[in-house]
Each structure stands twice: as C-alpha cells, then as structure tokens.
SELO-445201 format. One record per atom (N, C-alpha, C): residue number from 0; residue in one letter; atom name; x, y, z. Coordinates in steps of 0.2 Angstrom, whole numbers, padded with zeros to 4 digits. Example, Ala and Ser with C-alpha at 12.3 -4.5 7.8 and 13.67 -1.06 7.14 Angstrom:
2
<nr: 0, rest: a, atom: N, u: 0066, v: -0028, w: 0039>
<nr: 0, rest: a, atom: CA, u: 0062, v: -0022, w: 0039>
<nr: 0, rest: a, atom: C, u: 0066, v: -0016, w: 0039>
<nr: 1, rest: s, atom: N, u: 0064, v: -0011, w: 0035>
<nr: 1, rest: s, atom: CA, u: 0068, v: -0005, w: 0036>
<nr: 1, rest: s, atom: C, u: 0064, v: 0000, w: 0039>
This chain:
99
<nr: 0, rest: m, atom: N, u: 0004, v: -0006, w: 0000>
<nr: 0, rest: m, atom: CA, u: 0000, v: 0000, w: 0000>
<nr: 0, rest: m, atom: C, u: 0004, v: 0006, w: 0000>
<nr: 1, rest: v, atom: N, u: 0009, v: 0007, w: 0004>
<nr: 1, rest: v, atom: CA, u: 0014, v: 0013, w: 0005>
<nr: 1, rest: v, atom: C, u: 0018, v: 0013, w: -0002>
<nr: 2, rest: a, atom: N, u: 0020, v: 0007, w: -0004>
<nr: 2, rest: a, atom: CA, u: 0024, v: 0008, w: -0010>
<nr: 2, rest: a, atom: C, u: 0020, v: 0010, w: -0016>
<nr: 3, rest: e, atom: N, u: 0013, v: 0008, w: -0016>
<nr: 3, rest: e, atom: CA, u: 0009, v: 0011, w: -0022>
<nr: 3, rest: e, atom: C, u: 0008, v: 0018, w: -0021>
<nr: 4, rest: i, atom: N, u: 0007, v: 0021, w: -0015>
<nr: 4, rest: i, atom: CA, u: 0007, v: 0028, w: -0014>
<nr: 4, rest: i, atom: C, u: 0013, v: 0032, w: -0016>
<nr: 5, rest: i, atom: N, u: 0019, v: 0029, w: -0014>
<nr: 5, rest: i, atom: CA, u: 0025, v: 0032, w: -0016>
<nr: 5, rest: i, atom: C, u: 0026, v: 0032, w: -0024>
<nr: 6, rest: d, atom: N, u: 0024, v: 0026, w: -0027>
<nr: 6, rest: d, atom: CA, u: 0025, v: 0026, w: -0034>
<nr: 6, rest: d, atom: C, u: 0020, v: 0031, w: -0038>
<nr: 7, rest: a, atom: N, u: 0014, v: 0031, w: -0035>
<nr: 7, rest: a, atom: CA, u: 0009, v: 0036, w: -0038>
<nr: 7, rest: a, atom: C, u: 0012, v: 0043, w: -0038>
<nr: 8, rest: r, atom: N, u: 0015, v: 0045, w: -0032>
<nr: 8, rest: r, atom: CA, u: 0017, v: 0052, w: -0031>
<nr: 8, rest: r, atom: C, u: 0023, v: 0053, w: -0036>
<nr: 9, rest: a, atom: N, u: 0028, v: 0048, w: -0036>
<nr: 9, rest: a, atom: CA, u: 0033, v: 0049, w: -0041>
<nr: 9, rest: a, atom: C, u: 0031, v: 0050, w: -0048>
<nr: 10, rest: q, atom: N, u: 0026, v: 0046, w: -0050>
<nr: 10, rest: q, atom: CA, u: 0023, v: 0046, w: -0057>
<nr: 10, rest: q, atom: C, u: 0020, v: 0053, w: -0058>
<nr: 11, rest: y, atom: N, u: 0017, v: 0056, w: -0053>
<nr: 11, rest: y, atom: CA, u: 0014, v: 0062, w: -0054>
<nr: 11, rest: y, atom: C, u: 0019, v: 0068, w: -0055>
<nr: 12, rest: i, atom: N, u: 0025, v: 0067, w: -0051>
<nr: 12, rest: i, atom: CA, u: 0030, v: 0072, w: -0052>
<nr: 12, rest: i, atom: C, u: 0033, v: 0071, w: -0059>
<nr: 13, rest: k, atom: N, u: 0034, v: 0065, w: -0061>
<nr: 13, rest: k, atom: CA, u: 0037, v: 0064, w: -0068>
<nr: 13, rest: k, atom: C, u: 0032, v: 0067, w: -0074>
<nr: 14, rest: n, atom: N, u: 0026, v: 0066, w: -0073>
<nr: 14, rest: n, atom: CA, u: 0021, v: 0068, w: -0078>
<nr: 14, rest: n, atom: C, u: 0020, v: 0076, w: -0078>
<nr: 15, rest: r, atom: N, u: 0021, v: 0079, w: -0072>
<nr: 15, rest: r, atom: CA, u: 0021, v: 0086, w: -0071>
<nr: 15, rest: r, atom: C, u: 0027, v: 0089, w: -0074>
<nr: 16, rest: g, atom: N, u: 0032, v: 0086, w: -0073>
<nr: 16, rest: g, atom: CA, u: 0039, v: 0089, w: -0076>
<nr: 16, rest: g, atom: C, u: 0041, v: 0094, w: -0071>
<nr: 17, rest: m, atom: N, u: 0047, v: 0097, w: -0073>
<nr: 17, rest: m, atom: CA, u: 0050, v: 0102, w: -0069>
<nr: 17, rest: m, atom: C, u: 0048, v: 0109, w: -0072>
<nr: 18, rest: n, atom: N, u: 0050, v: 0114, w: -0069>
<nr: 18, rest: n, atom: CA, u: 0048, v: 0121, w: -0071>
<nr: 18, rest: n, atom: C, u: 0054, v: 0123, w: -0077>
<nr: 19, rest: d, atom: N, u: 0052, v: 0127, w: -0081>
<nr: 19, rest: d, atom: CA, u: 0057, v: 0129, w: -0086>
<nr: 19, rest: d, atom: C, u: 0064, v: 0131, w: -0083>
<nr: 20, rest: r, atom: N, u: 0064, v: 0134, w: -0077>
<nr: 20, rest: r, atom: CA, u: 0070, v: 0136, w: -0074>
<nr: 20, rest: r, atom: C, u: 0075, v: 0130, w: -0074>
<nr: 21, rest: y, atom: N, u: 0073, v: 0124, w: -0072>
<nr: 21, rest: y, atom: CA, u: 0077, v: 0118, w: -0071>
<nr: 21, rest: y, atom: C, u: 0080, v: 0117, w: -0078>
<nr: 22, rest: y, atom: N, u: 0076, v: 0117, w: -0083>
<nr: 22, rest: y, atom: CA, u: 0078, v: 0115, w: -0090>
<nr: 22, rest: y, atom: C, u: 0083, v: 0120, w: -0093>
<nr: 23, rest: i, atom: N, u: 0082, v: 0127, w: -0091>
<nr: 23, rest: i, atom: CA, u: 0086, v: 0132, w: -0094>
<nr: 23, rest: i, atom: C, u: 0093, v: 0131, w: -0090>
<nr: 24, rest: d, atom: N, u: 0093, v: 0130, w: -0083>
<nr: 24, rest: d, atom: CA, u: 0099, v: 0129, w: -0080>
<nr: 24, rest: d, atom: C, u: 0103, v: 0123, w: -0082>
<nr: 25, rest: m, atom: N, u: 0100, v: 0118, w: -0084>
<nr: 25, rest: m, atom: CA, u: 0103, v: 0112, w: -0087>
<nr: 25, rest: m, atom: C, u: 0107, v: 0114, w: -0094>
<nr: 26, rest: i, atom: N, u: 0103, v: 0118, w: -0098>
<nr: 26, rest: i, atom: CA, u: 0106, v: 0120, w: -0104>
<nr: 26, rest: i, atom: C, u: 0112, v: 0125, w: -0103>
<nr: 27, rest: v, atom: N, u: 0111, v: 0129, w: -0099>
<nr: 27, rest: v, atom: CA, u: 0117, v: 0134, w: -0097>
<nr: 27, rest: v, atom: C, u: 0123, v: 0130, w: -0094>
<nr: 28, rest: n, atom: N, u: 0122, v: 0125, w: -0090>
<nr: 28, rest: n, atom: CA, u: 0127, v: 0121, w: -0087>
<nr: 28, rest: n, atom: C, u: 0131, v: 0117, w: -0092>
<nr: 29, rest: y, atom: N, u: 0127, v: 0115, w: -0097>
<nr: 29, rest: y, atom: CA, u: 0130, v: 0111, w: -0103>
<nr: 29, rest: y, atom: C, u: 0134, v: 0116, w: -0107>
<nr: 30, rest: l, atom: N, u: 0132, v: 0122, w: -0108>
<nr: 30, rest: l, atom: CA, u: 0136, v: 0126, w: -0112>
<nr: 30, rest: l, atom: C, u: 0142, v: 0129, w: -0108>
<nr: 31, rest: k, atom: N, u: 0141, v: 0130, w: -0102>
<nr: 31, rest: k, atom: CA, u: 0147, v: 0131, w: -0098>
<nr: 31, rest: k, atom: C, u: 0153, v: 0126, w: -0098>
<nr: 32, rest: q, atom: N, u: 0150, v: 0120, w: -0098>
<nr: 32, rest: q, atom: CA, u: 0155, v: 0114, w: -0098>
<nr: 32, rest: q, atom: C, u: 0158, v: 0113, w: -0105>
<nr: 33, rest: f, atom: N, u: 0154, v: 0113, w: -0111>
<nr: 33, rest: f, atom: CA, u: 0156, v: 0111, w: -0117>
<nr: 33, rest: f, atom: C, u: 0156, v: 0117, w: -0122>
<nr: 34, rest: k, atom: N, u: 0155, v: 0123, w: -0120>
<nr: 34, rest: k, atom: CA, u: 0155, v: 0129, w: -0124>
<nr: 34, rest: k, atom: C, u: 0150, v: 0130, w: -0130>
<nr: 35, rest: s, atom: N, u: 0148, v: 0125, w: -0133>
<nr: 35, rest: s, atom: CA, u: 0143, v: 0125, w: -0138>
<nr: 35, rest: s, atom: C, u: 0138, v: 0119, w: -0138>
<nr: 36, rest: g, atom: N, u: 0133, v: 0119, w: -0141>
<nr: 36, rest: g, atom: CA, u: 0128, v: 0113, w: -0142>
<nr: 36, rest: g, atom: C, u: 0123, v: 0115, w: -0147>
<nr: 37, rest: t, atom: N, u: 0121, v: 0109, w: -0150>
<nr: 37, rest: t, atom: CA, u: 0116, v: 0110, w: -0155>
<nr: 37, rest: t, atom: C, u: 0109, v: 0108, w: -0152>
<nr: 38, rest: k, atom: N, u: 0104, v: 0109, w: -0156>
<nr: 38, rest: k, atom: CA, u: 0097, v: 0108, w: -0153>
<nr: 38, rest: k, atom: C, u: 0097, v: 0100, w: -0152>
<nr: 39, rest: a, atom: N, u: 0100, v: 0096, w: -0156>
<nr: 39, rest: a, atom: CA, u: 0100, v: 0089, w: -0155>
<nr: 39, rest: a, atom: C, u: 0103, v: 0087, w: -0148>
<nr: 40, rest: d, atom: N, u: 0108, v: 0091, w: -0147>
<nr: 40, rest: d, atom: CA, u: 0112, v: 0089, w: -0140>
<nr: 40, rest: d, atom: C, u: 0107, v: 0091, w: -0134>
<nr: 41, rest: f, atom: N, u: 0103, v: 0096, w: -0135>
<nr: 41, rest: f, atom: CA, u: 0099, v: 0098, w: -0129>
<nr: 41, rest: f, atom: C, u: 0093, v: 0093, w: -0129>
<nr: 42, rest: i, atom: N, u: 0091, v: 0091, w: -0135>
<nr: 42, rest: i, atom: CA, u: 0085, v: 0086, w: -0135>
<nr: 42, rest: i, atom: C, u: 0088, v: 0080, w: -0131>
<nr: 43, rest: t, atom: N, u: 0094, v: 0078, w: -0132>
<nr: 43, rest: t, atom: CA, u: 0096, v: 0072, w: -0129>
<nr: 43, rest: t, atom: C, u: 0097, v: 0073, w: -0122>
<nr: 44, rest: l, atom: N, u: 0100, v: 0079, w: -0120>
<nr: 44, rest: l, atom: CA, u: 0101, v: 0081, w: -0113>
<nr: 44, rest: l, atom: C, u: 0094, v: 0081, w: -0109>
<nr: 45, rest: l, atom: N, u: 0089, v: 0083, w: -0112>
<nr: 45, rest: l, atom: CA, u: 0083, v: 0084, w: -0108>
<nr: 45, rest: l, atom: C, u: 0077, v: 0079, w: -0109>
<nr: 46, rest: r, atom: N, u: 0078, v: 0075, w: -0114>
<nr: 46, rest: r, atom: CA, u: 0073, v: 0070, w: -0116>
<nr: 46, rest: r, atom: C, u: 0070, v: 0066, w: -0110>
<nr: 47, rest: d, atom: N, u: 0074, v: 0063, w: -0106>
<nr: 47, rest: d, atom: CA, u: 0072, v: 0059, w: -0100>
<nr: 47, rest: d, atom: C, u: 0070, v: 0064, w: -0094>
<nr: 48, rest: k, atom: N, u: 0071, v: 0070, w: -0095>
<nr: 48, rest: k, atom: CA, u: 0069, v: 0075, w: -0089>
<nr: 48, rest: k, atom: C, u: 0063, v: 0078, w: -0090>
<nr: 49, rest: l, atom: N, u: 0060, v: 0078, w: -0097>
<nr: 49, rest: l, atom: CA, u: 0054, v: 0081, w: -0098>
<nr: 49, rest: l, atom: C, u: 0048, v: 0077, w: -0096>
<nr: 50, rest: p, atom: N, u: 0042, v: 0079, w: -0095>
<nr: 50, rest: p, atom: CA, u: 0037, v: 0075, w: -0093>
<nr: 50, rest: p, atom: C, u: 0035, v: 0069, w: -0097>
<nr: 51, rest: d, atom: N, u: 0034, v: 0064, w: -0094>
<nr: 51, rest: d, atom: CA, u: 0032, v: 0057, w: -0098>
<nr: 51, rest: d, atom: C, u: 0026, v: 0058, w: -0102>
<nr: 52, rest: v, atom: N, u: 0022, v: 0063, w: -0100>
<nr: 52, rest: v, atom: CA, u: 0015, v: 0063, w: -0104>
<nr: 52, rest: v, atom: C, u: 0017, v: 0066, w: -0111>
<nr: 53, rest: l, atom: N, u: 0023, v: 0069, w: -0112>
<nr: 53, rest: l, atom: CA, u: 0024, v: 0072, w: -0119>
<nr: 53, rest: l, atom: C, u: 0027, v: 0067, w: -0123>
<nr: 54, rest: d, atom: N, u: 0025, v: 0067, w: -0129>
<nr: 54, rest: d, atom: CA, u: 0028, v: 0062, w: -0134>
<nr: 54, rest: d, atom: C, u: 0034, v: 0065, w: -0137>
<nr: 55, rest: d, atom: N, u: 0038, v: 0061, w: -0141>
<nr: 55, rest: d, atom: CA, u: 0044, v: 0064, w: -0143>
<nr: 55, rest: d, atom: C, u: 0044, v: 0070, w: -0147>
<nr: 56, rest: k, atom: N, u: 0038, v: 0071, w: -0151>
<nr: 56, rest: k, atom: CA, u: 0037, v: 0077, w: -0155>
<nr: 56, rest: k, atom: C, u: 0036, v: 0083, w: -0151>
<nr: 57, rest: q, atom: N, u: 0032, v: 0082, w: -0145>
<nr: 57, rest: q, atom: CA, u: 0031, v: 0087, w: -0140>
<nr: 57, rest: q, atom: C, u: 0037, v: 0089, w: -0137>
<nr: 58, rest: k, atom: N, u: 0041, v: 0084, w: -0135>
<nr: 58, rest: k, atom: CA, u: 0048, v: 0086, w: -0131>
<nr: 58, rest: k, atom: C, u: 0052, v: 0090, w: -0136>
<nr: 59, rest: i, atom: N, u: 0053, v: 0088, w: -0142>
<nr: 59, rest: i, atom: CA, u: 0057, v: 0092, w: -0147>
<nr: 59, rest: i, atom: C, u: 0054, v: 0099, w: -0147>
<nr: 60, rest: a, atom: N, u: 0048, v: 0100, w: -0148>
<nr: 60, rest: a, atom: CA, u: 0045, v: 0107, w: -0148>
<nr: 60, rest: a, atom: C, u: 0046, v: 0111, w: -0141>
<nr: 61, rest: k, atom: N, u: 0046, v: 0107, w: -0136>
<nr: 61, rest: k, atom: CA, u: 0048, v: 0110, w: -0129>
<nr: 61, rest: k, atom: C, u: 0055, v: 0113, w: -0129>
<nr: 62, rest: v, atom: N, u: 0060, v: 0109, w: -0132>
<nr: 62, rest: v, atom: CA, u: 0067, v: 0111, w: -0132>
<nr: 62, rest: v, atom: C, u: 0067, v: 0117, w: -0137>
<nr: 63, rest: k, atom: N, u: 0064, v: 0117, w: -0142>
<nr: 63, rest: k, atom: CA, u: 0064, v: 0122, w: -0147>
<nr: 63, rest: k, atom: C, u: 0062, v: 0129, w: -0144>
<nr: 64, rest: n, atom: N, u: 0056, v: 0128, w: -0141>
<nr: 64, rest: n, atom: CA, u: 0053, v: 0134, w: -0137>
<nr: 64, rest: n, atom: C, u: 0058, v: 0137, w: -0132>
<nr: 65, rest: l, atom: N, u: 0061, v: 0132, w: -0128>
<nr: 65, rest: l, atom: CA, u: 0066, v: 0134, w: -0123>
<nr: 65, rest: l, atom: C, u: 0072, v: 0138, w: -0126>
<nr: 66, rest: l, atom: N, u: 0075, v: 0135, w: -0131>
<nr: 66, rest: l, atom: CA, u: 0080, v: 0139, w: -0135>
<nr: 66, rest: l, atom: C, u: 0078, v: 0146, w: -0138>
<nr: 67, rest: s, atom: N, u: 0072, v: 0146, w: -0140>
<nr: 67, rest: s, atom: CA, u: 0070, v: 0152, w: -0143>
<nr: 67, rest: s, atom: C, u: 0069, v: 0157, w: -0137>
<nr: 68, rest: s, atom: N, u: 0066, v: 0155, w: -0132>
<nr: 68, rest: s, atom: CA, u: 0065, v: 0160, w: -0126>
<nr: 68, rest: s, atom: C, u: 0072, v: 0162, w: -0123>
<nr: 69, rest: m, atom: N, u: 0077, v: 0157, w: -0123>
<nr: 69, rest: m, atom: CA, u: 0083, v: 0159, w: -0120>
<nr: 69, rest: m, atom: C, u: 0087, v: 0164, w: -0125>
<nr: 70, rest: s, atom: N, u: 0086, v: 0163, w: -0131>
<nr: 70, rest: s, atom: CA, u: 0089, v: 0168, w: -0136>
<nr: 70, rest: s, atom: C, u: 0086, v: 0175, w: -0136>
<nr: 71, rest: r, atom: N, u: 0079, v: 0175, w: -0135>
<nr: 71, rest: r, atom: CA, u: 0076, v: 0181, w: -0135>
<nr: 71, rest: r, atom: C, u: 0078, v: 0185, w: -0128>
<nr: 72, rest: h, atom: N, u: 0079, v: 0182, w: -0123>
<nr: 72, rest: h, atom: CA, u: 0081, v: 0185, w: -0117>
<nr: 72, rest: h, atom: C, u: 0089, v: 0186, w: -0116>
<nr: 73, rest: g, atom: N, u: 0092, v: 0184, w: -0121>
<nr: 73, rest: g, atom: CA, u: 0100, v: 0186, w: -0121>
<nr: 73, rest: g, atom: C, u: 0104, v: 0181, w: -0117>
<nr: 74, rest: v, atom: N, u: 0101, v: 0175, w: -0116>
<nr: 74, rest: v, atom: CA, u: 0105, v: 0170, w: -0112>
<nr: 74, rest: v, atom: C, u: 0109, v: 0166, w: -0117>
<nr: 75, rest: i, atom: N, u: 0107, v: 0164, w: -0123>
<nr: 75, rest: i, atom: CA, u: 0111, v: 0161, w: -0128>
<nr: 75, rest: i, atom: C, u: 0111, v: 0164, w: -0134>
<nr: 76, rest: e, atom: N, u: 0115, v: 0163, w: -0139>
<nr: 76, rest: e, atom: CA, u: 0115, v: 0165, w: -0146>
<nr: 76, rest: e, atom: C, u: 0117, v: 0160, w: -0150>
<nr: 77, rest: h, atom: N, u: 0115, v: 0161, w: -0157>
<nr: 77, rest: h, atom: CA, u: 0117, v: 0156, w: -0162>
<nr: 77, rest: h, atom: C, u: 0123, v: 0158, w: -0164>
<nr: 78, rest: a, atom: N, u: 0128, v: 0152, w: -0165>
<nr: 78, rest: a, atom: CA, u: 0135, v: 0153, w: -0167>
<nr: 78, rest: a, atom: C, u: 0136, v: 0151, w: -0174>
<nr: 79, rest: g, atom: N, u: 0131, v: 0150, w: -0178>
<nr: 79, rest: g, atom: CA, u: 0133, v: 0149, w: -0185>
<nr: 79, rest: g, atom: C, u: 0128, v: 0143, w: -0187>
<nr: 80, rest: g, atom: N, u: 0128, v: 0142, w: -0194>
<nr: 80, rest: g, atom: CA, u: 0124, v: 0137, w: -0197>
<nr: 80, rest: g, atom: C, u: 0117, v: 0139, w: -0196>
<nr: 81, rest: n, atom: N, u: 0112, v: 0135, w: -0198>
<nr: 81, rest: n, atom: CA, u: 0105, v: 0136, w: -0197>
<nr: 81, rest: n, atom: C, u: 0103, v: 0134, w: -0190>
<nr: 82, rest: k, atom: N, u: 0097, v: 0137, w: -0188>
<nr: 82, rest: k, atom: CA, u: 0095, v: 0136, w: -0181>
<nr: 82, rest: k, atom: C, u: 0093, v: 0129, w: -0180>
<nr: 83, rest: r, atom: N, u: 0092, v: 0125, w: -0185>
<nr: 83, rest: r, atom: CA, u: 0090, v: 0118, w: -0184>
<nr: 83, rest: r, atom: C, u: 0096, v: 0114, w: -0183>
<nr: 84, rest: t, atom: N, u: 0102, v: 0115, w: -0186>
<nr: 84, rest: t, atom: CA, u: 0108, v: 0111, w: -0185>
<nr: 84, rest: t, atom: C, u: 0114, v: 0115, w: -0183>
<nr: 85, rest: g, atom: N, u: 0113, v: 0121, w: -0182>
<nr: 85, rest: g, atom: CA, u: 0119, v: 0125, w: -0180>
<nr: 85, rest: g, atom: C, u: 0120, v: 0125, w: -0173>
<nr: 86, rest: a, atom: N, u: 0125, v: 0128, w: -0170>
<nr: 86, rest: a, atom: CA, u: 0127, v: 0127, w: -0163>
<nr: 86, rest: a, atom: C, u: 0124, v: 0134, w: -0159>
<nr: 87, rest: w, atom: N, u: 0123, v: 0133, w: -0153>
<nr: 87, rest: w, atom: CA, u: 0121, v: 0138, w: -0148>
<nr: 87, rest: w, atom: C, u: 0127, v: 0139, w: -0143>
<nr: 88, rest: v, atom: N, u: 0128, v: 0145, w: -0141>
<nr: 88, rest: v, atom: CA, u: 0133, v: 0146, w: -0136>
<nr: 88, rest: v, atom: C, u: 0130, v: 0151, w: -0131>
<nr: 89, rest: l, atom: N, u: 0133, v: 0152, w: -0125>
<nr: 89, rest: l, atom: CA, u: 0131, v: 0157, w: -0121>
<nr: 89, rest: l, atom: C, u: 0132, v: 0164, w: -0124>
<nr: 90, rest: a, atom: N, u: 0127, v: 0168, w: -0122>
<nr: 90, rest: a, atom: CA, u: 0128, v: 0175, w: -0125>
<nr: 90, rest: a, atom: C, u: 0134, v: 0178, w: -0122>
<nr: 91, rest: k, atom: N, u: 0137, v: 0183, w: -0126>
<nr: 91, rest: k, atom: CA, u: 0143, v: 0186, w: -0123>
<nr: 91, rest: k, atom: C, u: 0141, v: 0191, w: -0118>
<nr: 92, rest: r, atom: N, u: 0135, v: 0194, w: -0117>
<nr: 92, rest: r, atom: CA, u: 0133, v: 0198, w: -0112>
<nr: 92, rest: r, atom: C, u: 0132, v: 0193, w: -0106>
<nr: 93, rest: e, atom: N, u: 0132, v: 0196, w: -0100>
<nr: 93, rest: e, atom: CA, u: 0131, v: 0192, w: -0094>
<nr: 93, rest: e, atom: C, u: 0124, v: 0192, w: -0092>
<nr: 94, rest: t, atom: N, u: 0119, v: 0193, w: -0096>
<nr: 94, rest: t, atom: CA, u: 0112, v: 0193, w: -0095>
<nr: 94, rest: t, atom: C, u: 0110, v: 0186, w: -0092>
<nr: 95, rest: h, atom: N, u: 0113, v: 0181, w: -0094>
<nr: 95, rest: h, atom: CA, u: 0111, v: 0174, w: -0093>
<nr: 95, rest: h, atom: C, u: 0111, v: 0173, w: -0085>
<nr: 96, rest: e, atom: N, u: 0115, v: 0177, w: -0081>
<nr: 96, rest: e, atom: CA, u: 0115, v: 0176, w: -0074>
<nr: 96, rest: e, atom: C, u: 0109, v: 0179, w: -0071>
<nr: 97, rest: k, atom: N, u: 0105, v: 0183, w: -0074>
<nr: 97, rest: k, atom: CA, u: 0099, v: 0186, w: -0072>
<nr: 97, rest: k, atom: C, u: 0093, v: 0182, w: -0073>
<nr: 98, rest: h, atom: N, u: 0093, v: 0177, w: -0078>
<nr: 98, rest: h, atom: CA, u: 0087, v: 0174, w: -0079>
<nr: 98, rest: h, atom: C, u: 0087, v: 0167, w: -0076>
C-alpha cells in the first residue's frame, strides 16, 4: 500500500515535469561545460527529464521553445549554421546570470 502511494506520487511528479528554470539551468550548465551545443544535443540532454506525458514530437517542440526563449532573453545566441543544425553558445553579455 505505501509503495503504491510512493509510486503514484513519483509518477505524478514525472508527468508534471519540472519548471522551465530547471531546463534552462541544465542547458546553461551544458554550455558552460562544453562551450557550444546543437538543438539535438539539448534534446538528448533533456529528453528523459521532460514530462512522460509528452511524446517525442512534443519534447522536441519544448526544447525548441526553450532555446527560442533563451535567445530572446539574451541567455544564448546562435553561433553559426542554421537554427535547426547550427550550434548555440552562451551570450557574450552576462544577462544569462539574471534569468
């Protein structure tokens, strides 16, 4: 009985997912460590962290939306290539510390 309750609570959290701040922090930490990353890198990084209720297409869209938002807020910038296959880097400005 207790195990079922704990499993149900854990599944609830997995289905709910984390807030966007958690995902943004993971992307920023990745870029601090590796200096650049592609959308595919971030999809791989976040795929198992995103809510289980999202299918792969929705998870890809979520990562795309996160990258767009981070770019608009000056956290990251595109470093070349097209936005689908090119690399992202931390923005040269220090605004990423504020978001």
